[in-house]
Backbone as CSV, one residue per row, in Angstrom:
resi,resn,N_x,N_y,N_z,CA_x,CA_y,CA_z,C_x,C_y,C_z
1,MET,88.527,56.524,26.338,87.818,57.730,26.723,88.619,58.474,27.794
2,GLU,88.779,59.755,27.623,89.535,60.604,28.530,88.751,60.845,29.819
3,GLU,89.421,60.651,30.958,88.810,60.927,32.263,88.814,62.428,32.498
4,THR,87.732,62.940,33.077,87.759,64.304,33.589,87.729,64.182,35.103
5,PHE,88.595,64.927,35.747,88.744,64.793,37.183,89.197,66.117,37.766
6,SER,89.091,66.208,39.069,89.604,67.366,39.792,90.415,66.861,40.974
7,ILE,91.233,67.745,41.502,92.097,67.422,42.635,91.657,68.301,43.801
8,ARG,91.522,67.681,44.960,91.185,68.458,46.150,91.999,67.952,47.341
9,PRO,92.258,68.837,48.314,92.982,68.399,49.512,92.150,67.383,50.303
10,THR,92.839,66.478,50.988,92.119,65.576,51.880,91.606,66.378,53.069
11,GLU,90.532,65.884,53.639,89.925,66.507,54.811,89.805,65.461,55.909
12,ARG,89.562,65.910,57.102,89.404,64.996,58.235,88.331,63.943,57.938
13,ALA,87.264,64.348,57.281,86.168,63.427,56.956,86.588,62.334,55.973
14,ASP,87.721,62.515,55.302,88.214,61.525,54.328,89.041,60.423,54.979
15,ARG,89.383,60.539,56.242,90.357,59.627,56.862,89.981,58.152,56.724
16,ASN,88.715,57.816,56.931,88.323,56.409,56.799,88.518,55.925,55.369
17,TRP,88.118,56.749,54.388,88.300,56.361,52.990,89.793,56.220,52.685
18,VAL,90.599,57.184,53.132,92.046,57.145,52.884,92.643,55.888,53.521
19,ALA,92.253,55.582,54.758,92.778,54.386,55.427,92.413,53.127,54.645
20,HIS,91.174,53.025,54.196,90.747,51.856,53.413,91.536,51.783,52.099
21,PHE,91.694,52.913,51.427,92.428,52.971,50.161,93.875,52.506,50.369
22,LEU,94.529,53.013,51.417,95.920,52.626,51.690,96.024,51.153,52.058
23,ASP,95.086,50.662,52.851,95.076,49.228,53.179,94.993,48.396,51.905
24,GLU,94.136,48.829,50.993,93.933,48.081,49.742,95.144,48.144,48.822
25,HIS,95.767,49.319,48.715,96.836,49.506,47.729,98.249,49.416,48.299
26,TRP,98.398,49.571,49.611,99.716,49.521,50.243,99.810,48.422,51.291
27,GLY,98.704,47.746,51.556,98.690,46.669,52.532,98.600,47.142,53.969
28,SER,98.575,48.472,54.182,98.550,49.030,55.526,98.487,50.549,55.417
29,THR,98.100,51.193,56.506,98.212,52.653,56.559,99.610,53.054,57.033
30,ARG,100.377,52.074,57.521,101.746,52.324,57.978,102.694,52.347,56.788
31,ILE,103.453,53.409,56.711,104.459,53.562,55.666,105.804,53.732,56.364
32,VAL,106.788,52.956,55.931,108.142,53.076,56.477,109.024,53.678,55.390
33,SER,109.713,54.749,55.768,110.605,55.425,54.824,111.845,55.896,55.568
34,ARG,112.990,55.443,55.114,114.277,55.841,55.684,114.301,55.662,57.195
35,GLY,113.775,54.534,57.649,113.847,54.188,59.058,112.798,54.849,59.939
36,LYS,111.868,55.573,59.351,110.794,56.205,60.124,109.464,55.563,59.749
37,ASP,108.594,55.503,60.719,107.281,54.889,60.592,106.224,56.003,60.582
38,TYR,105.335,55.996,59.595,104.298,57.014,59.476,102.932,56.343,59.349
39,LEU,101.909,57.012,59.840,100.527,56.606,59.591,100.018,57.519,58.480
40,ALA,100.059,57.012,57.262,99.819,57.854,56.084,98.401,58.424,56.030
41,HIS,97.422,57.747,56.625,96.058,58.286,56.575,95.902,59.533,57.455
42,LEU,96.890,59.811,58.297,96.856,61.006,59.139,97.671,62.159,58.543
43,LEU,98.364,61.897,57.449,99.176,62.928,56.789,98.319,63.773,55.852
44,PRO,98.786,64.971,55.517,98.068,65.748,54.509,98.163,65.064,53.153
45,GLY,97.246,65.397,52.283,97.265,64.785,50.971,96.262,65.407,50.018
46,PHE,96.142,64.764,48.890,95.208,65.193,47.844,94.498,63.973,47.284
47,ILE,93.236,64.182,46.937,92.422,63.138,46.323,92.043,63.604,44.926
48,ALA,92.184,62.702,43.959,91.677,62.952,42.609,90.268,62.356,42.555
49,VAL,89.310,63.158,42.114,87.936,62.680,42.009,87.447,62.821,40.574
50,ARG,86.818,61.747,40.106,86.244,61.743,38.765,85.059,62.690,38.756
51,ASP,85.004,63.527,37.751,83.864,64.417,37.580,82.709,63.607,37.021
52,GLU,81.635,63.530,37.790,80.453,62.756,37.402,79.345,63.711,36.989
53,GLY,78.233,63.135,36.601,77.063,63.945,36.252,76.505,64.650,37.471
54,GLU,75.550,65.537,37.238,74.976,66.357,38.310,74.417,65.543,39.463
55,ASN,73.799,64.427,39.181,73.104,63.653,40.208,73.960,62.544,40.815
56,GLU,75.213,62.473,40.437,76.067,61.403,40.934,77.130,61.944,41.870
57,GLU,77.468,61.132,42.851,78.525,61.463,43.812,79.881,61.365,43.111
58,PRO,80.772,62.358,43.289,82.112,62.255,42.700,82.821,61.004,43.220
59,LYS,83.533,60.314,42.340,84.194,59.057,42.701,85.703,59.269,42.785
60,PRO,86.325,58.920,43.935,87.789,59.048,44.051,88.496,58.095,43.086
61,ILE,89.522,58.616,42.406,90.291,57.796,41.469,91.798,57.899,41.708
62,GLY,92.192,58.568,42.788,93.614,58.663,43.088,93.855,59.337,44.412
63,LEU,95.047,59.115,44.945,95.421,59.664,46.249,96.925,59.890,46.298
64,ALA,97.307,60.999,46.910,98.713,61.259,47.238,98.762,61.757,48.675
65,THR,99.754,61.283,49.439,99.983,61.804,50.777,101.428,62.281,50.864
66,TYR,101.665,63.235,51.764,103.002,63.803,51.885,103.269,64.226,53.316
67,ASN,104.539,64.497,53.592,104.954,64.918,54.923,106.004,66.016,54.782
68,ILE,105.762,67.134,55.442,106.715,68.246,55.420,107.435,68.304,56.761
69,GLU,108.769,68.304,56.692,109.614,68.498,57.874,110.646,69.551,57.506
70,GLY,110.585,70.682,58.178,111.502,71.785,57.875,111.300,72.263,56.452
71,ASP,112.381,72.302,55.686,112.284,72.761,54.295,112.284,71.598,53.309
72,GLN,111.864,70.418,53.786,111.823,69.217,52.947,110.392,68.674,52.910
73,CYS,109.973,68.235,51.758,108.674,67.587,51.615,108.899,66.207,51.019
74,GLU,108.413,65.191,51.734,108.515,63.827,51.218,107.155,63.377,50.707
75,LEU,107.129,62.948,49.475,105.939,62.313,48.926,105.887,60.916,49.520
76,MET,104.852,60.625,50.293,104.782,59.350,51.006,104.092,58.263,50.182
77,THR,102.963,58.600,49.581,102.235,57.643,48.749,101.645,58.384,47.563
78,ILE,101.498,57.666,46.465,100.773,58.207,45.310,100.228,57.015,44.525
79,ASN,98.953,57.094,44.205,98.290,56.042,43.433,97.245,56.658,42.531
80,SER,97.145,56.140,41.345,96.073,56.484,40.423,95.354,55.201,40.037
81,LEU,94.033,55.233,40.077,93.252,54.058,39.698,93.026,53.988,38.197
82,VAL,93.344,55.070,37.493,93.253,55.082,36.030,94.624,55.453,35.482
83,LYS,95.107,54.684,34.558,96.455,54.889,34.044,96.445,55.767,32.794
84,HIS,97.513,56.524,32.646,97.783,57.313,31.439,96.693,58.342,31.140
85,GLN,96.107,58.911,32.199,95.092,59.948,32.042,95.502,61.251,32.732
86,GLY,96.714,61.287,33.309,97.208,62.496,33.958,96.862,62.617,35.431
87,VAL,96.243,61.599,36.008,95.845,61.669,37.411,97.077,61.711,38.319
88,GLY,98.020,60.809,38.109,99.233,60.796,38.924,100.009,62.094,38.808
89,THR,100.124,62.619,37.596,100.832,63.880,37.381,100.123,65.027,38.090
90,ALA,98.797,65.060,38.014,98.033,66.125,38.682,98.188,66.040,40.199
91,LEU,98.180,64.821,40.743,98.395,64.653,42.190,99.799,65.118,42.578
92,LEU,100.796,64.722,41.794,102.171,65.136,42.058,102.299,66.658,41.984
93,ASP,101.670,67.282,40.988,101.710,68.739,40.860,101.070,69.427,42.064
94,ALA,100.001,68.838,42.608,99.351,69.415,43.794,100.282,69.348,45.001
95,VAL,100.983,68.231,45.163,101.938,68.104,46.265,103.082,69.092,46.063
96,LYS,103.583,69.220,44.830,104.663,70.192,44.557,104.219,71.606,44.908
97,ALA,102.991,71.958,44.555,102.471,73.296,44.858,102.376,73.508,46.372
98,ALA,101.903,72.505,47.101,101.811,72.614,48.565,103.206,72.757,49.176
99,ALA,104.166,72.001,48.672,105.540,72.071,49.177,106.163,73.432,48.875
100,THR,105.922,73.938,47.689,106.431,75.263,47.319,105.805,76.332,48.200
101,GLU,104.499,76.235,48.424,103.789,77.176,49.297,104.363,77.148,50.722
102,ALA,104.782,75.972,51.173,105.371,75.817,52.508,106.860,76.165,52.521
103,GLU,107.363,76.672,51.406,108.746,77.112,51.254,109.759,75.971,51.390
104,CYS,109.352,74.796,50.943,110.278,73.662,50.903,111.273,73.871,49.771
105,LYS,112.489,73.376,49.982,113.533,73.493,48.967,113.571,72.292,48.042
106,ARG,113.047,71.166,48.543,113.039,69.991,47.691,111.837,69.120,48.019
107,LEU,111.420,68.384,47.012,110.409,67.341,47.141,111.127,66.040,46.841
108,TRP,110.995,65.075,47.744,111.707,63.815,47.556,110.775,62.647,47.795
109,VAL,111.212,61.517,47.292,110.404,60.307,47.390,111.346,59.113,47.477
110,ILE,110.892,58.112,48.187,111.597,56.828,48.260,110.763,55.802,47.508
111,THR,111.414,55.020,46.678,110.761,53.867,46.078,111.707,52.677,46.260
112,THR,111.253,51.537,45.856,112.064,50.336,46.032,112.689,49.915,44.708
113,ASN,113.717,49.090,44.799,114.492,48.701,43.621,113.664,47.956,42.570
114,ASP,112.522,47.414,42.929,111.682,46.677,41.981,110.706,47.569,41.233
115,ASN,110.524,48.808,41.688,109.422,49.633,41.184,109.834,50.418,39.933
116,LEU,109.987,49.680,38.852,110.423,50.266,37.590,109.436,51.297,37.063
117,ASP,108.138,51.057,37.265,107.127,52.012,36.813,107.259,53.343,37.552
118,ALA,107.527,53.292,38.857,107.708,54.522,39.625,108.966,55.258,39.178
119,LEU,110.044,54.534,38.959,111.273,55.176,38.492,111.043,55.901,37.164
120,ARG,110.305,55.282,36.266,109.960,55.923,34.993,109.111,57.167,35.237
121,PHE,108.064,57.011,36.049,107.135,58.105,36.329,107.861,59.329,36.877
122,TYR,108.647,59.139,37.929,109.300,60.280,38.564,110.344,60.926,37.666
123,GLN,111.148,60.122,36.985,112.191,60.705,36.141,111.598,61.478,34.968
124,LYS,110.492,61.007,34.427,109.841,61.745,33.336,109.306,63.088,33.813
125,ARG,109.129,63.246,35.117,108.587,64.477,35.675,109.654,65.322,36.373
126,GLY,110.915,65.073,36.034,111.993,65.934,36.486,112.732,65.497,37.730
127,PHE,112.337,64.395,38.334,113.057,63.905,39.508,114.385,63.298,39.082
128,ARG,115.357,63.417,39.983,116.683,62.838,39.749,116.980,61.821,40.831
129,LEU,117.676,60.767,40.451,118.154,59.784,41.425,119.253,60.443,42.243
130,VAL,119.114,60.422,43.575,120.125,61.059,44.409,120.789,60.087,45.380
131,ALA,120.174,58.931,45.615,120.792,57.967,46.525,120.175,56.586,46.336
132,VAL,121.002,55.597,46.550,120.543,54.221,46.677,120.946,53.792,48.080
133,HIS,119.983,53.265,48.814,120.225,52.813,50.181,120.193,51.284,50.178
134,PRO,121.379,50.653,49.980,121.434,49.197,49.861,120.894,48.493,51.110
135,ASN,120.126,47.451,50.864,119.586,46.584,51.920,118.738,47.325,52.957
136,ALA,118.231,48.503,52.610,117.416,49.284,53.553,116.123,48.573,53.929
137,LEU,115.642,47.700,53.057,114.380,47.031,53.367,114.515,46.002,54.473
138,ASP,115.722,45.562,54.791,115.907,44.690,55.956,115.464,45.428,57.222
139,ALA,115.902,46.668,57.373,115.505,47.474,58.537,114.020,47.811,58.484
140,SER,113.523,48.115,57.293,112.098,48.435,57.161,111.223,47.255,57.550
141,ARG,111.646,46.052,57.196,110.874,44.852,57.556,110.840,44.620,59.063
142,ARG,111.870,45.049,59.769,111.839,44.920,61.231,110.745,45.815,61.815
143,MET,110.467,46.934,61.151,109.418,47.852,61.598,108.048,47.449,61.047
144,LYS,108.052,46.899,59.837,106.806,46.546,59.141,107.013,45.177,58.492
145,PRO,106.807,44.107,59.258,107.113,42.758,58.763,106.315,42.334,57.529
146,GLU,105.209,42.990,57.258,104.389,42.593,56.108,104.981,43.014,54.763
147,ILE,106.094,43.755,54.757,106.753,44.084,53.490,107.221,42.768,52.863
148,PRO,106.784,42.495,51.634,107.134,41.207,51.017,108.616,41.105,50.667
149,LEU,109.062,39.892,50.428,110.448,39.651,50.022,110.650,39.912,48.534
150,PHE,109.594,39.767,47.751,109.665,39.968,46.305,108.613,40.986,45.899
151,GLY,108.973,41.805,44.909,108.076,42.849,44.453,107.671,42.647,43.010
152,HIS,107.481,43.761,42.330,107.072,43.746,40.927,108.040,42.906,40.103
153,TYR,107.481,42.182,39.137,108.266,41.400,38.182,109.122,40.322,38.852
154,GLY,108.766,39.945,40.091,109.521,38.913,40.802,110.890,39.357,41.282
155,ILE,111.127,40.658,41.314,112.426,41.205,41.726,112.515,41.185,43.258
156,PRO,113.605,40.657,43.820,113.768,40.684,45.278,113.784,42.129,45.792
157,LEU,112.999,42.393,46.834,112.945,43.727,47.436,114.094,43.861,48.425
158,ARG,115.041,44.749,48.116,116.212,44.927,48.968,116.502,46.390,49.292
159,ASP,116.484,47.225,48.257,117.040,48.566,48.368,115.971,49.652,48.259
160,GLU,116.250,50.780,48.903,115.442,51.980,48.723,116.197,52.903,47.766
161,ILE,115.447,53.496,46.868,116.003,54.450,45.913,115.374,55.801,46.199
162,GLU,116.213,56.800,46.376,115.748,58.148,46.698,115.847,59.029,45.458
163,LEU,114.755,59.696,45.160,114.705,60.643,44.052,114.254,61.989,44.599
164,GLU,114.670,63.058,43.926,114.266,64.388,44.372,114.108,65.322,43.190
165,ILE,113.368,66.380,43.464,113.285,67.494,42.539,113.445,68.754,43.379
166,LYS,114.273,69.664,42.911,114.461,70.934,43.595,113.247,71.811,43.325
167,LEU,112.828,72.555,44.348,111.654,73.414,44.208,112.090,74.865,44.098
168,PRO,111.350,75.642,43.323,111.711,77.058,43.176,111.428,77.829,44.459
169,ALA,112.262,78.838,44.719,112.020,79.718,45.876,110.794,80.565,45.578
170,ARG,110.040,80.857,46.595,108.836,81.687,46.426,109.174,83.139,46.415
């Protein structure tokens, strides 16, 4: 059955839900990327909510957070609780639109060498591999010791992979 959902920006009132969601899916609200430490529940973002009946509260089914610095936008986190329904793509499109509106020149993301699903997801949506940062997770673990030694499919977590998509000028 096809999910019907909408995307909305996160609001201050969402912070507790976002923090709980990140704790559950990322193990923490702390995100380390390229040697910087972020509290992702305090960053701007978008929530995907399932469209429910008139008498039911909309249910969150996805989250994306991002950080804009200068003319660069980094996608910090993205999760969909329902697979293959377009939720992740819709969240990514919302972040791209926000980055374009902010006159960013590129949208970039870091993933780890074990995250084959993320590499597939981003490349199918126009992202290109632009850098591999060998052994970057050693430094990240010094900042966030809870990063595991092994990731998806039992692959040792070692490297950060940077992907980007160029954004159109407004």
